[in-house]
NURO-41204 format. One record per residue: x, y, z of N, C-alpha, C in turn. Coordinates in steps of 0.02 Angstrom, whole numbers, padded with zeros to 5 digits, always signed. Atoms other than C-alpha are relative to their C-alpha. Layout:
// residues N
XYZXYZXYZ;...
***
This chain:
// residues 323
-00005+00066-00031-01839+00441+00094+00001+00009+00076;+00007-00009-00072-01892+00427+00276+00053-00041+00038;-00049+00033-00043-01752+00386+00401-00034-00022+00064;+00033+00027-00059-01821+00272+00537+00048-00004+00060;-00051+00005-00053-01660+00249+00637+00068+00004-00033;-00068-00004+00027-01474+00277+00616+00051-00013+00053;-00054+00012-00046-01314+00219+00695+00038+00063+00016;-00036-00059-00023-01203+00339+00790+00075-00004-00014;-00071+00008+00014-01036+00276+00725+00024+00045-00057;-00030-00039+00054-00919+00382+00619+00013-00047-00059;-00016+00040+00059-00887+00323+00441+00035+00044-00052;-00034-00036+00054-00780+00371+00293-00053+00027-00048;+00055-00027+00040-00895+00490+00197+00003-00023-00072;+00001+00020+00071-00947+00419+00028+00004+00061-00046;-00007-00054+00049-00895+00529-00118+00012-00032-00069;-00010+00037+00063-00926+00430-00279+00026+00044-00057;-00024-00044+00053-00898+00581-00392+00074+00019+00011;-00070-00014-00016-00736+00626-00302+00044-00060-00015;-00038+00061+00014-00679+00445-00315+00009-00009-00075;-00005+00006+00073-00718+00442-00501+00051+00049-00028;-00049-00049+00023-00617+00602-00525+00071-00022+00017;-00066+00025-00019-00471+00525-00429+00024-00053-00050;-00018+00054+00046-00473+00370-00540+00018+00029-00068;-00011-00029+00067-00484+00475-00698+00068+00035-00003;-00061-00040+00001-00336+00584-00648+00063-00040+00020;-00058+00034-00028-00224+00454-00564+00010-00072-00022;-00004+00070+00020-00257+00284-00645+00007-00006-00076;-00008+00007+00073-00181+00270-00819-00024-00068-00024;+00025+00062+00028-00260+00138-00930+00053-00035-00042;-00052+00030+00039-00099+00106-01024+00041-00050+00041;-00042+00049-00034+00022-00035-00983+00064+00033+00024;-00057-00033-00030+00145+00047-00864+00033-00047+00050;-00033+00044-00050+00276-00057-00769-00006+00029+00070;+00015-00024-00068+00240-00046-00582+00037-00039+00053;-00036+00042-00048+00368-00159-00498+00037+00043+00052;-00035-00030-00056+00427-00102-00326+00012-00054+00052;-00005+00046-00056+00487-00189-00169-00048+00023+00055;+00048-00017-00053+00386-00188-00007+00013+00070+00029;-00017-00065-00030+00479-00039+00066-00021+00057-00045;+00016-00054+00047+00458+00067-00090-00076+00008-00008;+00072-00003+00011+00274+00023-00115-00036+00032+00059;+00034-00027-00059+00221+00060+00064+00020+00073+00010;-00024-00069-00008+00327+00218+00072-00036+00047-00049;+00029-00042+00052+00249+00284-00089-00076+00005+00004;+00073+00003+00008+00067+00231-00076-00040-00004+00065;+00037+00000-00064+00022+00220+00110+00022+00061+00039;-00015-00062-00036+00011+00387+00201-00032-00001+00069;+00030-00008-00066-00023+00431+00382-00072+00024-00009;+00070-00020+00003-00211+00446+00409-00041-00035-00053;+00037+00035+00053-00260+00332+00264-00050-00050+00028;+00045+00056-00012-00408+00214+00266+00028-00059-00040;-00035+00056+00030-00329+00044+00231-00044-00063+00002;+00034+00064+00004-00415-00116+00172+00048-00053-00023;-00040+00055+00025-00340-00287+00142-00046-00060-00011;+00041+00059+00015-00407-00449+00070+00026-00059+00040;-00017+00058-00041-00411-00608+00173+00034+00021+00065;-00026-00017-00066-00309-00612+00333+00071-00027+00008;-00071+00016-00013-00138-00640+00411+00015-00074-00005;-00012+00072+00001-00161-00828+00411-00028-00035-00062;+00028+00032+00060-00246-00858+00242+00004+00049-00059;-00013-00042+00059-00178-00775+00083-00005+00074+00015;+00000-00071-00017-00163-00610+00173+00065+00033-00024;-00060-00037+00021-00039-00474+00120+00047+00011+00059;-00035-00003-00064+00067-00515+00272+00066+00039-00005;-00063-00036+00006+00233-00449+00207-00012+00075-00005;+00016-00072+00005+00150-00282+00167-00024+00027+00067;+00021-00021-00067+00066-00273+00338+00060+00011+00045;-00061-00008-00042+00234-00301+00423+00039+00061-00022;-00037-00058+00024+00311-00166+00313-00034+00065+00023;+00035-00059-00026+00176-00041+00364+00021+00012+00072;-00020-00006-00071+00221-00076+00546+00073+00021+00004;-00071-00016+00000+00407-00068+00508+00012+00074-00015;-00006-00070+00018+00385+00104+00430-00037+00047+00047;+00034-00038-00052+00279+00160+00578-00049+00051-00029;+00054-00042+00025+00135+00231+00477-00048+00014+00058;+00039-00022-00058+00016+00325+00593-00073+00014-00019;+00070-00022+00003-00170+00355+00622-00038-00031-00057;+00035+00034+00053-00232+00225+00500-00069-00022+00023;+00068+00025-00011-00416+00179+00488-00005-00066-00038;-00006+00067+00028-00430-00008+00456-00069-00030-00016;+00059+00039+00019-00563-00107+00363+00009-00070+00029;-00014+00060-00038-00569-00249+00489-00048-00057-00013;+00043+00058+00015-00662-00389+00400+00044-00063-00003;-00037+00064+00000-00606-00571+00426+00072+00009+00022;-00068-00025-00009-00453-00497+00509+00042-00039+00050;-00040+00039-00049-00400-00613+00653+00050+00044+00036;-00051-00035-00040-00234-00540+00713+00030+00061-00034;-00032-00055+00036-00187-00412+00580-00014+00067+00034;+00016-00062-00034-00279-00272+00669+00039+00007+00065;-00038-00002-00063-00196-00319+00834+00072+00021-00013;-00070-00018+00016-00024-00307+00753+00005+00074-00019;-00002-00070+00021-00064-00138+00674-00013+00047+00059;+00013-00041-00058-00133-00069+00837+00060+00000+00047;-00057+00005-00046+00010-00134+00944+00063+00030-00031;-00056-00033+00033+00132-00068+00814-00007+00075-00003;+00010-00072-00001+00061+00106+00840-00024+00029-00065;+00020-00023+00067-00010+00116+00664-00074+00016-00005;+00073-00007+00008-00200+00097+00678-00031+00030+00062;+00036-00031-00056-00311+00208+00785-00076-00006-00007;+00071+00010+00011-00482+00172+00707-00010-00063-00041;+00014+00061+00037-00564+00015+00640-00075-00010-00007;+00066+00026+00012-00726-00035+00559+00005-00076+00009;-00012+00069-00018-00745-00208+00634-00057-00045-00025;+00045+00054+00018-00829-00355+00549+00014-00059+00046;-00022+00053-00046-00729-00487+00642+00074+00010+00015;-00070-00002-00019-00567-00478+00739+00012-00054+00052;-00018+00047-00053-00474-00601+00848+00002+00037+00066;+00006-00037-00063-00525-00544+01022+00056-00021+00047;-00050+00014-00051-00404-00535+01166+00012+00061+00043;-00015-00057-00044-00336-00424+01305+00027+00061-00037;-00027-00056+00037-00247-00317+01175-00056+00048-00020;+00055-00042+00023-00416-00254+01110-00031+00038+00058;+00029-00034-00059-00488-00216+01282+00046+00056+00024;-00048-00050-00024-00330-00124+01333+00005+00059-00048;-00007-00054+00049-00318-00026+01171-00060+00046+00000;+00061-00041-00002-00499+00032+01178-00004+00039+00065;+00004-00033-00065-00493+00071+01365+00050+00058+00005;-00052-00052-00003-00333+00173+01341-00012+00055-00051;+00013-00051+00051-00409+00272+01197+00046-00005-00060;-00045+00008+00057-00282+00204+01073-00036-00026-00062;+00037+00027+00056-00416+00124+00964-00074+00017+00007;+00072-00012+00005-00590+00182+00914-00030-00051-00048;+00029+00051+00042-00701+00044+00846-00072+00017-00020;+00068-00008+00026-00859+00048+00740-00022-00069-00024;+00020+00070+00008-00962-00111+00726-00040-00011-00064;+00036+00022+00059-01020-00197+00569-00001-00077+00002;-00008+00072+00005-01012-00378+00509+00042-00013-00061;-00042+00015+00058-00903-00467+00382-00038+00012-00065;+00037-00008+00062-01040-00471+00250-00017+00073-00011;+00016-00070+00007-01088-00290+00285+00060+00039-00027;-00060-00035+00025-00908-00231+00259+00013-00018-00073;-00009+00020+00070-00900-00331+00097-00050+00036-00045;+00050-00038+00038-01063-00250+00037+00021+00073-00008;-00022-00070+00005-00990-00078+00075+00054+00008-00054;-00050-00001+00053-00841-00117-00035-00031-00009-00069;+00035+00010+00064-00957-00180-00172-00032+00065-00023;+00031-00064+00018-01051-00015-00167+00053+00049-00025;-00054-00044+00022-00887+00081-00179+00026-00018-00069;-00024+00023+00065-00833-00026-00326-00049+00018-00056;+00051-00015+00049-00997+00010-00415-00013+00075-00009;+00009-00072+00006-00984+00198-00391-00064+00025+00032;+00061-00019-00034-01135+00206-00276+00016+00034+00066;-00012-00030-00066-01152+00315-00119-00022-00045+00057;+00023+00046-00052-01241+00175-00023-00026-00063-00034;+00029+00063+00024-01310-00001-00039-00050-00025+00051;+00051+00025-00045-01467-00078+00033+00009-00074+00014;-00007+00070-00020-01463-00242+00130-00058-00019+00046;+00053+00025-00044-01590-00349+00221+00030-00038+00059;-00031+00028-00061-01483-00383+00374+00027+00057+00040;-00035-00047-00043-01396-00294+00517-00046+00046+00040;+00047-00041-00038-01549-00192+00570-00023-00037+00062;+00023+00031-00062-01609-00222+00747+00055-00030+00042;-00056+00026-00039-01435-00268+00810+00033+00056+00039;-00038-00050-00037-01326-00181+00938+00055+00030-00044;-00051-00025+00046-01194-00167+00802-00025+00057-00042;+00030-00054+00040-01312-00059+00699+00007+00067+00036;-00002-00062-00037-01314+00071+00837+00070+00030+00003;-00070-00024-00004-01123+00083+00835+00032+00004-00069;-00024-00002+00068-01109+00092+00646-00021+00065-00034;+00023-00058+00039-01139+00219+00509-00060-00017-00043;+00057+00022+00040-01290+00125+00440-00063+00040+00018;+00064-00033-00012-01465+00196+00424-00057-00048-00018;+00060+00038+00015-01636+00113+00429-00051+00048-00030;+00045-00045+00037-01755+00190+00302-00061-00039-00025;+00058+00030+00031-01922+00158+00223+00014-00011-00074;-00010+00018+00071-01902+00067+00057-00054+00036-00041;+00051-00037+00038-01988+00184-00070-00041-00044-00047;+00037+00044+00044-02044+00034-00173-00052-00043+00037;+00045+00045-00037-02120-00082-00042-00030+00032+00062;+00023-00031-00061-02143+00035+00105+00025-00034+00063;-00026+00036-00057-02049-00088+00217+00069+00027+00021;-00066-00023-00022-01892-00052+00321+00056-00035-00038;-00059+00029+00031-01723-00080+00238+00061+00038+00027;-00062-00030-00026-01545-00047+00298+00042+00026-00058;-00046-00029+00048-01433+00069+00198+00070+00006+00031;-00070-00003-00022-01244+00055+00215+00038+00052-00040;-00040-00047+00038-01123+00194+00169+00052-00037-00043;-00051+00031+00044-01014+00146+00020+00069+00013+00028;-00068-00004-00026-00830+00121+00055+00049+00003-00058;-00055-00008+00048-00688+00186-00053+00065+00012+00038;-00062-00007-00039-00526+00151+00042+00052+00043-00036;-00057-00036+00030-00375+00262+00016+00048-00049-00033;-00046+00050+00028-00272+00105-00013-00022-00070+00021;+00011+00071-00015-00299-00083-00024+00065-00037-00015;-00058+00043+00010-00161-00213-00007-00026-00071-00009;+00028+00064+00021-00193-00381-00090+00056-00048-00019;-00050+00050+00019-00088-00540-00101-00032-00048-00050;+00026+00041+00054-00110-00644-00259+00049-00056-00016;-00043+00055+00022-00043-00803-00336+00048+00023-00054;-00041-00019+00058+00021-00726-00498-00017+00072-00021;+00010-00067+00028+00044-00552-00571+00051+00011-00055;-00052-00023+00046+00133-00469-00715+00025+00068+00023;-00032-00062-00023+00238-00311-00705-00048+00059-00004;+00047-00055+00008+00089-00204-00754-00057+00000+00051;+00052+00003-00051-00028-00262-00616-00057-00047-00014;+00049+00054+00009-00136-00394-00698+00015-00054+00050;-00012+00047-00055-00162-00523-00562-00050-00057-00002;+00042+00060-00005-00232-00697-00533-00003-00024+00072;+00011+00032-00065-00307-00769-00374-00033-00066-00014;+00029+00066+00009-00340-00956-00372-00032-00023+00065;+00033+00025-00060-00457-01043-00252-00046+00053+00030;+00048-00044-00033-00566-00954-00125+00028+00070+00009;-00017-00069-00013-00566-00767-00102-00058+00032+00037;+00053-00035-00037-00669-00639-00008-00024+00060-00040;+00021-00061+00037-00670-00470-00094+00059+00033-00034;-00058-00030+00031-00507-00447-00186-00018+00043-00060;+00020-00040+00058-00595-00385-00343-00032+00065+00023;+00032-00060-00025-00704-00263-00245+00051+00048+00031;-00052-00042-00029-00553-00200-00147+00038+00038-00054;-00038-00031+00054-00459-00167-00309-00040+00054-00036;+00041-00047+00037-00604-00080-00395-00023+00059+00042;+00028-00052-00043-00659+00022-00244+00053+00048+00026;-00052-00037-00035-00490+00091-00187+00036+00050-00045;-00038-00050+00037-00396+00247-00238+00069-00028-00021;-00066+00028+00013-00228+00158-00225-00001-00074+00017;+00000+00073-00009-00194-00029-00239+00072-00026-00006;-00066+00034+00001-00035-00125-00195-00014-00075-00003;+00006+00072+00007-00028-00305-00255+00068-00032+00014;-00059+00041-00009+00101-00426-00187-00015-00069-00030;+00012+00060+00038+00124-00585-00288+00052-00054+00016;-00045+00056-00008+00197-00757-00260+00046-00008-00061;-00037+00012+00062+00253-00762-00441-00014+00056-00050;+00008-00048+00055+00282-00635-00580+00006-00038-00066;+00001+00037+00064+00234-00705-00750-00006+00050-00057;+00002-00042+00059+00236-00639-00927-00072+00022-00016;+00066-00026+00019+00092-00531-00989-00032-00044-00053;+00028+00045+00051+00071-00652-01135-00040-00056+00031;+00038+00051-00034+00010-00780-01008-00071+00024+00015;+00066-00028-00012-00134-00665-00963-00039+00006-00065;+00034-00007+00064-00173-00635-01146-00022-00067-00028;+00019+00066+00025-00177-00821-01183-00062-00027+00035;+00056+00025-00039-00305-00853-01046-00030+00057+00042;+00023-00059-00036-00389-00688-01000-00055-00013+00052;+00054+00015-00047-00533-00772-00908+00027-00014+00070;-00029+00013-00065-00412-00816-00767+00026+00063+00034;-00021-00063-00030-00372-00632-00734-00050+00021+00053;+00044-00020-00055-00444-00585-00564-00003+00075+00008;-00006-00072-00011-00383-00405-00552+00032+00031-00062;-00029-00031+00060-00352-00293-00706+00054+00051+00018;-00059-00042-00013-00193-00192-00721-00017+00072+00016;+00014-00072-00008-00278-00022-00727-00025+00019+00069;+00019-00015-00069-00336-00037-00546+00061+00002+00047;-00058+00013-00044-00160-00072-00478+00052+00055-00007;-00051-00052-00001-00028+00057-00428+00070-00027+00010;-00067+00029-00012+00115-00055-00371-00005-00075+00003;-00005+00073-00001+00167-00236-00394+00064-00018+00037;-00056+00022-00040+00280-00319-00267+00009-00075-00009;-00014+00072+00004+00363-00487-00301+00015-00024+00071;-00007+00021-00070+00341-00573-00132-00013-00074+00007;+00007+00071-00015+00368-00761-00129-00008-00011+00075;+00018+00011-00070+00295-00826+00035-00024+00065+00033;+00023-00065-00025+00216-00654+00053-00056-00004+00050;+00054+00010-00048+00071-00725+00154+00024-00034+00064;-00027+00034-00059+00186-00813+00280-00012+00043+00062;+00004+00071-00017+00147-00870+00415-00065-00034-00022;+00062+00030+00024-00019-00899+00329+00010-00044-00060;-00002+00045+00058-00063-01016+00187-00020+00036-00063;+00023-00020+00066-00082-00984+00002-00020-00063-00036;+00027+00061+00030-00192-01112-00085+00044-00025-00057;-00040+00031+00053-00087-01229-00190+00073+00017+00001;-00071-00021-00003+00078-01147-00141+00034-00026+00063;-00030+00022-00062+00115-01179+00042-00052+00003+00056;+00044+00002-00058+00031-01220+00206+00021+00053+00051;-00017-00047-00053+00028-01111+00361+00052-00031+00047;-00050+00021-00050+00168-01120+00490-00036-00002+00068;+00041+00008-00060+00071-01189+00638+00035+00028+00062;-00037-00024-00058+00207-01151+00765+00000+00076+00003;+00001-00073+00003+00215-00970+00708-00069+00027+00016;+00069-00022-00013+00025-00954+00711-00014-00002+00075;+00010+00006-00072+00022-01016+00891+00037+00056+00037;-00039-00054-00031+00158-00891+00937-00036+00067-00006;+00035-00064+00011+00060-00747+00861-00064+00003+00040;+00061+00002-00039-00106-00798+00938+00015+00006+00074;-00019-00004-00071-00018-00820+01105+00011+00071+00022;-00011-00070-00017+00037-00639+01101-00064+00039+00006;+00064-00036-00004-00140-00578+01068-00038-00021+00063;+00036+00024-00060-00211-00686+01208+00032+00026+00064;-00034-00028-00059-00080-00623+01330-00006+00076+00003;+00003-00072+00003-00107-00445+01274+00068+00032-00004;-00069-00026+00006+00079-00424+01239+00029-00023-00066;-00026+00018+00065+00130-00423+01056+00068+00031-00015;-00064-00032+00013+00289-00323+01075+00057-00049-00012;-00053+00049+00017+00404-00477+01084-00008-00028-00070;+00012+00025+00067+00321-00543+00926+00022+00052-00052;-00018-00052+00048+00342-00377+00835+00076+00010-00003;-00073-00008+00000+00523-00363+00889+00033-00056-00039;-00031+00058+00033+00565-00538+00826-00014-00001-00075;+00021+00011+00069+00468-00536+00661-00003+00063-00042;+00007-00063+00039+00461-00352+00612+00060+00046+00011;-00048-00053-00012+00579-00230+00697+00073-00023-00008;-00070+00023+00000+00736-00339+00705+00025-00020-00068;-00020+00016+00069+00739-00372+00517-00020+00058-00044;+00010-00059+00043+00746-00246+00376-00049-00012-00057;+00043+00014+00057+00637-00335+00249-00032-00069+00007;+00031+00066+00003+00526-00483+00209+00051-00054-00016;-00050+00049+00019+00671-00572+00126+00047-00017+00058;-00045+00012-00057+00783-00550+00278-00036-00040+00054;+00038+00038-00049+00645-00615+00391-00002-00074-00019;+00002+00070+00022+00626-00773+00287+00068-00034+00009;-00067+00029-00003+00814-00800+00284+00022-00012+00073;-00027+00003-00068+00852-00765+00468-00047-00033+00050;+00048+00024-00050+00692-00816+00557-00036-00065-00020;+00037+00058+00022+00618-00955+00450+00048-00053-00029;-00047+00046+00031+00747-01037+00336-00032-00041-00055;+00025+00035+00059+00732-01132+00173-00028-00069+00017;+00024+00067-00019+00708-01301+00258-00073+00003+00022;+00069-00008-00023+00549-01241+00345-00046+00019-00058;+00041-00020+00057+00485-01159+00186-00014-00059-00047;+00011+00060+00040+00510-01320+00089-00051-00047+00032;+00049+00041-00036+00413-01413+00223-00071+00026-00011;+00066-00030+00011+00268-01291+00205-00025-00012-00071;+00020+00014+00069+00269-01316+00017-00022-00072-00008;+00018+00071+00006+00264-01505+00035-00068-00014+00031;+00064+00012-00033+00115-01496+00152-00060+00025-00040;+00056-00027+00038+00010-01397+00028-00002-00034-00069;+00004+00039+00062-00024-01528-00105-00073-00005-00020;+00068+00003+00026-00181-01512-00211-00007-00062-00044;+00008+00063+00037-00241-01682-00273-00061+00001-00046;+00058-00004+00044-00404-01627-00354-00024+00072-00001;+00026-00068+00005-00493-01469-00410+00050+00045-00035;-00043-00049+00033-00395-01313-00454+00074-00018+00007;-00072+00005-00004-00211-01321-00493+00030+00063-00031;-00033-00062+00022-00084-01187-00533+00054-00017-00050;
***
């Protein structure tokens, strides 16, 4: 296959056979209880130097309690899958956790310019859809996937993509390296103790993240009985055999929204965005991460039940999906 052009960005080397061997040796198919709290799950399954992916973002069904716990535990040298990410990457960089990122979309601000200029963050450019395709390839056990986009862009030059001659048509086509993250963190509406999980409403790539990753941590608004999954298996979004840890995390996406559960905390969102725009997130991290020992303590001391009830009242579904 003739290579016409290739990007100069580093990328996590695809190893579909190695990934398959990992799954075979480390992912039991039996129903094994996997309940842990945030501290235990992050401590056990996120290691320094890992490539970390997450579904959605800090303000929309993102695994926010798990992201804060990664920062609280001061994990180091993480490589982040930065698709649809808004402020999560900023928090991980300013928390000293992330040093590399494949960027589809991030919330820009002085923090990013300063981090790159200071050598604290190395970025590689993609797009949201390109990063999702890479996860799809990893989930399918492929070393790469072909797409009819991204070629001819400046981002291509700063990525790990290659432009080749399509052996069938003879025309140019872009090949993307498959992505198999070391760990994915995913927030869901419902899960059982074994890791079966349900996501209601819109999603981005929670299924691909689960299938493509060596380790998967699921945080859930609600823990339900396995019989509920057996009664209605078509509503299962993520199967138990892909999941390594289940965390019961009511309001786990706070300050973001979870469809049908609660709305976002607008005041908190403005506070967080303000820190990114000023290029100073340390006061935010001190208030919401370092000064509390857990997600539960943060909700109790920094938010309060009255505010949480208000967020629940604001998220009322009158038509379409219900939970």
